C-alpha positions in Angstrom: 227.3 73.9 59.5 227.4 72.0 56.3 227.3 68.3 56.2 230.7 67.0 57.4 231.6 63.5 55.4 234.7 61.9 54.6 235.9 59.0 52.3 237.8 57.4 55.1 239.0 58.2 58.8 242.3 58.0 60.1 242.8 58.1 63.9 246.2 58.3 65.6 245.9 57.8 69.4 248.7 59.0 71.6 247.9 56.8 74.8 248.1 59.3 77.9 249.0 62.4 76.1 248.3 65.6 78.0 246.8 68.2 75.6 248.8 71.0 77.3 251.9 68.9 76.5 251.4 68.7 72.7 253.7 71.5 72.0 256.1 72.5 69.1 258.9 71.8 71.3 257.9 68.2 72.4 256.0 67.2 69.4 256.4 69.4 66.3 254.4 67.3 63.6 251.7 67.2 66.0 251.7 70.7 66.9 251.6 71.6 63.1 248.5 69.5 62.6 246.7 71.0 65.3 247.2 74.5 64.0 245.1 73.4 60.9 242.5 71.3 62.6 239.5 71.9 64.9 240.8 71.3 68.3 238.4 70.7 71.2 240.0 72.3 74.2 237.4 71.1 76.7 237.6 67.4 75.8 237.6 64.9 78.5 238.3 61.4 79.1 235.6 58.9 80.4 235.6 58.0 84.1 237.5 56.3 85.3 240.1 57.6 83.0 242.0 54.1 82.6 243.3 52.9 79.5 241.3 49.7 78.8 238.0 51.5 80.1 238.9 54.5 77.5 239.5 51.9 74.7 236.1 50.2 75.5 234.2 53.6 75.1 236.1 54.6 72.2 235.0 51.3 70.5 231.5 51.4 71.5 230.6 54.9 72.1 229.1 53.9 75.5 230.4 54.6 79.1 231.4 51.9 81.6 227.8 51.8 83.0 226.9 50.2 79.7 229.9 48.1 78.8 230.7 46.8 82.2 234.5 47.4 81.9 234.7 49.4 84.8 238.4 49.4 85.7 241.7 48.3 84.1 241.5 45.3 86.8 238.6 44.2 88.9 237.3 41.3 91.0 235.4 38.6 88.9 235.0 35.0 89.0 236.8 34.7 85.7 240.0 35.8 87.3 242.9 33.7 87.9 243.0 32.8 91.6 244.3 35.3 94.0 243.9 38.0 91.1 241.8 40.7 89.8 240.5 40.1 86.3 243.3 41.9 84.1 241.8 43.7 81.2 245.3 44.0 79.7 245.4 40.2 79.1 243.5 38.9 76.0 243.4 35.6 78.0 241.7 37.0 80.9 239.2 38.7 78.4 238.8 35.3 76.7 238.3 33.8 80.0 235.5 36.6 81.2 233.8 35.7 77.8 233.9 32.0 78.0 232.4 32.3 81.7 230.1 34.9 81.4 228.9 34.2 77.6 229.1 36.6 74.8 227.3 39.4 77.0 230.6 40.0 78.8 231.6 42.2 75.6 228.4 42.3 73.8 228.0 46.1 73.6 228.1 46.8 70.0 231.4 48.5 68.5 231.7 50.8 65.7 233.5 48.1 64.0 230.3 45.9 64.0 228.5 48.9 62.3 231.4 49.2 59.7 231.1 45.6 59.0 227.3 45.8 58.5 227.7 48.3 56.1 230.3 46.5 54.0 233.0 48.8 55.3 236.4 47.8 57.0 238.3 48.6 60.1 242.0 48.2 60.7 243.8 48.6 64.0 247.5 48.7 64.8 248.0 48.7 68.4 251.4 49.0 70.4 249.9 48.6 73.8 248.3 45.7 75.6 246.6 42.7 73.8 243.3 43.5 76.0 243.3 47.0 74.9 243.2 45.6 71.2 240.6 43.0 71.9 238.2 45.5 73.7 238.2 47.8 70.7 236.9 45.0 68.4 236.4 41.5 70.1 234.4 40.3 67.2 237.4 41.4 64.8 237.4 37.9 62.9 233.5 37.9 62.2 233.7 41.6 61.2 236.6 41.0 58.6 238.5 43.4 60.4 242.4 43.6 60.4 243.7 43.9 63.9 247.3 43.6 64.8 248.4 43.6 68.5 252.0 43.9 69.0 251.7 41.5 71.9 252.0 38.5 70.0 250.2 36.4 67.4 248.5 34.4 69.8 247.3 37.6 71.4 245.6 38.8 68.2 242.1 38.0 67.3 243.1 38.2 63.5 246.3 36.2 63.3 246.6 36.5 59.6 247.2 40.2 60.2 250.3 39.3 62.4 251.6 37.0 59.6 251.2 39.8 56.9 253.0 42.3 58.8 255.8 40.2 59.9 256.3 38.7 56.5 256.9 42.3 55.3 258.7 44.0 58.3 259.9 40.9 60.3 258.7 40.4 63.9 258.1 43.3 66.3 261.0 44.0 69.0 260.6 41.6 71.9 260.8 43.0 75.5 262.4 46.3 74.5 263.8 48.5 77.6 261.3 51.2 76.6 258.5 51.4 74.1 260.1 53.5 71.2 260.8 50.3 69.1 257.2 49.3 69.6 256.0 52.8 68.5 258.4 52.8 65.4 257.2 49.3 64.5 253.6 50.1 64.7 253.7 53.3 62.7 255.8 51.4 59.9 252.9 48.5 60.0 250.3 51.2 59.6 252.3 53.3 56.9 254.0 50.5 54.8 251.2 47.7 55.0 247.8 48.8 56.2 247.3 51.9 54.6 248.5 51.2 51.1 247.6 47.6 50.8 244.2 47.5 52.6 243.1 51.1 52.4 240.7 50.6 55.3 237.6 52.8 55.6 238.8 53.4 59.3 242.2 53.0 60.5 243.4 53.5 64.1 247.0 53.6 65.2 247.2 53.4 69.0 250.7 54.5 70.2 251.4 53.2 73.7 253.6 56.4 74.2 253.6 58.9 76.0 251.8 56.8 78.6 254.5 54.4 79.4 257.2 56.9 79.7 254.9 59.2 81.8 254.4 56.4 84.3 257.8 55.0 84.4 260.4 57.8 83.5 258.4 60.7 84.8 256.1 63.2 83.5 259.0 65.5 81.7 262.1 63.5 82.1 264.4 63.6 79.2 263.8 59.9 78.2 260.1 60.9 78.3 260.7 63.6 75.9 262.6 61.2 73.4 259.4 59.0 73.5 257.3 62.1 72.6 259.3 62.9 69.9 259.4 59.1 68.5 255.3 59.2 68.8 255.6 62.4 66.8 257.9 61.0 64.1 255.4 58.1 63.9 252.6 60.5 63.5 254.3 62.2 60.6 255.2 59.1 59.0 251.6 57.6 58.9 250.2 61.1 57.6 252.6 61.1 54.8 251.6 57.4 54.0 247.9 58.5 54.3 248.2 61.4 51.8 249.2 59.0 49.1 245.8 57.3 49.3 243.2 57.8 46.7 240.8 60.5 47.3 242.8 61.7 50.0 241.4 65.3 49.8 238.3 63.9 51.3 240.0 61.9 54.3 239.3 62.9 58.0 242.0 62.7 60.4 241.4 62.5 64.2 244.6 63.0 66.6 243.6 62.2 70.2 244.7 60.6 73.4 242.5 58.4 75.7 243.1 60.3 78.9 245.8 62.6 80.5 248.2 62.2 83.5 248.5 64.1 86.7 252.2 64.2 88.2 252.5 62.1 91.5 254.2 63.6 94.6 254.5 60.4 96.7 253.1 57.1 97.6 250.5 57.2 100.1 250.0 54.4 102.7 246.4 53.9 102.5 246.7 50.3 103.8 247.8 51.6 107.1 245.3 54.7 107.2 242.4 52.2 106.5 243.8 49.9 109.2 243.3 52.8 111.7 239.6 52.7 110.7 239.3 48.9 111.4 239.4 48.0 107.6 242.0 45.4 106.4 242.7 46.5 102.8 244.5 44.3 100.2 245.9 46.5 97.1 245.2 45.2 93.5 244.3 41.8 94.4 241.2 39.9 96.2 241.4 40.3 99.9 239.9 38.9 103.1 238.1 42.2 103.9 238.3 45.0 101.5 239.7 44.6 97.9 241.2 47.9 96.7 242.1 48.9 92.9 244.9 51.3 93.9 245.9 54.7 92.2 244.9 58.1 92.5 241.3 56.9 92.8 241.1 53.9 94.7 237.9 51.5 94.2 236.9 49.7 97.6 235.3 46.3 97.2 234.2 44.7 100.7 234.1 40.9 100.6 230.7 41.1 102.4 228.1 43.9 101.6 227.4 45.9 104.7 225.9 49.4 103.9 226.0 50.5 107.6 229.8 49.7 107.7 230.4 51.5 104.2 228.4 54.6 105.6 230.6 54.7 108.8 233.7 54.3 106.6 232.9 57.2 104.3 232.0 59.5 107.2 235.3 58.7 108.7 237.1 59.2 105.4 235.4 62.6 105.1 237.2 63.7 108.2 240.7 62.8 106.9 242.6 65.8 105.1 243.9 63.4 102.5 240.6 62.3 101.4 239.3 63.9 97.9 236.4 63.2 96.1 234.0 60.2 97.3 231.7 58.5 95.1 229.3 55.5 95.8 226.9 53.2 94.2 223.1 53.2 94.9 222.1 56.8 95.3 219.6 58.9 93.6 221.6 59.6 90.4 223.3 62.9 91.8 223.7 62.3 95.6 225.1 59.1 96.7 223.6 56.8 99.3 225.9 58.0 102.1 225.8 61.8 103.0 228.4 63.8 101.2 228.8 61.4 98.4 228.1 61.6 94.8 226.3 58.8 93.1 228.4 56.6 90.8 225.4 57.2 88.2 226.4 60.7 87.8 229.8 59.8 86.2 228.3 56.8 84.3 230.1 54.1 86.2 226.9 52.5 87.9 227.8 49.0 86.7 227.2 45.7 88.9 230.9 45.3 88.6 231.6 48.7 90.1 232.8 49.0 93.7 230.3 50.3 96.1 232.8 53.1 97.4 235.3 55.1 95.6 237.9 57.3 97.3 240.3 59.8 95.3 243.4 61.1 96.9 243.4 64.7 97.5 245.4 66.4 94.8 245.6 70.0 93.6 246.6 72.5 90.8 250.1 73.0 92.4 253.1 72.1 90.2 254.3 68.4 90.1 258.2 67.6 90.7 258.7 68.5 87.1 257.2 71.9 87.3 254.0 70.9 85.3 250.6 72.0 86.7 248.7 69.6 88.8 249.8 67.0 91.5 248.3 64.1 93.4 249.4 61.6 95.9 249.2 58.0 94.8 248.4 54.6 96.4 250.4 51.5 95.4 252.1 51.4 91.9 255.7 51.0 91.1 256.4 54.6 89.6 259.3 56.8 90.4 258.9 60.2 92.3 257.1 62.3 89.6 255.7 59.7 87.4 252.4 60.2 86.1 249.1 58.6 87.0 245.5 58.6 85.7 242.1 57.1 86.5 240.9 59.7 89.0 238.8 63.1 88.5 241.8 65.5 88.7 241.3 67.6 85.6 245.0 66.9 84.3 243.7 63.0 84.4 240.5 63.8 82.6 241.5 66.2 79.9 242.5 64.6 76.6 243.6 65.6 73.3 240.8 65.6 70.8 241.4 67.3 67.2 239.6 66.7 63.9 240.6 67.5 60.5 237.8 66.9 57.9 236.4 68.4 54.6 234.2 71.3 55.3 235.0 71.7 59.1 236.5 75.0 60.0 239.7 74.7 62.0 240.5 76.7 65.2 239.8 76.3 69.0 236.5 74.9 70.1 235.4 75.1 73.7 232.6 72.8 73.4 232.5 70.1 76.0 233.2 66.8 74.0 234.4 63.5 75.1 235.3 59.8 74.2 231.6 58.7 73.8 231.7 61.1 70.7 234.4 59.2 68.9 232.2 56.3 67.4 229.3 58.7 66.4 231.7 61.0 64.8 233.5 58.4 62.5 230.1 56.7 61.7 228.6 60.3 60.7 231.5 60.9 58.7 231.3 57.8 56.7 227.3 57.9 56.6 227.1 54.7 58.5 224.3 53.7 60.7 225.3 52.5 64.3 224.1 49.2 65.1 222.4 50.4 68.3 221.6 53.8 69.5 224.6 55.8 70.8 224.2 58.4 73.5 227.2 60.6 72.1 227.1 62.9 69.1 229.4 64.1 66.3 231.9 66.4 67.5 230.7 69.3 65.8 227.1 69.0 67.2 225.6 71.7 69.2 227.4 72.1 72.7 226.2 70.4 75.9 225.4 72.6 78.7 228.0 72.6 81.6 227.2 72.5 85.2 229.0 72.1 88.6 227.4 70.2 91.4 228.5 70.2 95.0 227.7 68.1 97.9 229.2 67.5 101.4 228.9 66.6 105.0 230.1 68.7 107.9 233.2 70.7 106.8 233.9 68.1 103.9 232.8 69.5 100.5 233.4 68.1 97.1 232.4 69.3 93.6 231.7 67.6 90.1 231.9 69.3 87.0 229.7 68.0 84.2 228.1 68.6 80.9 225.0 67.2 79.4 222.6 64.6 80.7 222.3 60.7 80.6 224.7 58.2 79.3 226.1 60.7 76.8 227.1 63.3 79.4 230.7 64.2 79.7 232.6 64.4 83.2 235.1 67.3 83.1 236.6 67.0 86.7 236.0 66.8 90.4 237.5 66.7 93.9 237.4 68.2 97.3 236.8 71.7 97.8 
């Protein structure tokens, strides 16, 4: 394949968009773009498929095992009393950095590499302040333009807030849904950032359809309205980008960070664990075991006890609702307890990770809206049929990934790619060297070798589908057989 280069890169990220839902009916402008782009049909999120984990991997090109952002929220000494450290909060992320030192977010970002090469990054983020922070925590030093709609104090470059607000007025405060924020973010990018700054890399992070998938339902009428709003935002920004100098050499990436699986009902894991002599506390520090809830539950015991965890893993494997089981401290493939996979296999083996992870047992059957894929959920205040992500179900792990670039043929590409490939792709497009070696590769590189691993204990069996090796490997999906 000839050299693939571009004059600048525009990324539009649709938070949580399932690739199978990017249809002409739901999102006509995006569907038209996909028809003329190279679409990576086997793209995958990072594990766990949670928003701030994904944002950190996109920004760094590294998996959670390297970055240390292992979950949207996790136990940490920097957390406020009685809470997990909340990565959506700029305040919590600043507290983490203050307590742990610069190493808390030290993993180099693509924004650092751009700054070192005299290039500029611009971000307009309509989601959480922490999500924007994790993409470029050194935005001020890098000379980046980072706008978080969460507020001026939540933005590392408050001058960006001032510039946009002077032009457009303040963003909507506490709207009942996220459509007004999506519209404002797209205007900020189209009317201010692209024409006035002309950055080398521009990223527009749209919080829809993720919010509506969660709180309105996977295919509810309100969700379809939100998807159309995100689609209009995409069209507006593409039109603005077409007016930039040397537009014909621009690369455009349309992507999502993760997918969603439709949920079928709330599962009472606290009661089930109590039957196993485990006192569980959901989404907060507890006296016995603290649990980050969802479709994939992370279990942090207050006191380390490998023998107790081994007994718990064996008991869980006998429950029909138990899906995948992963554990820390194995041999790189098999976990330390029989029938479990090692966290290292999914590149989540960091000191902050829980020693035992339990996925709720889902399946390919239709969800309440008739969409393929369903799963029970633990905790979370979502309506029946609301979406969730964070686990290994293929509908959670599958993400949209499409690239239009000069010299890159269009069409479907079934090569296994993932979020670790975003940073090396945009740096390669601009011929910018990374600050540190990256485990991923440009999207057009030779395909990784895919394989399916299995393990089990007694009648319990599980599988994990991966591609490639090491920190740049791609996790496709996993679950109970």
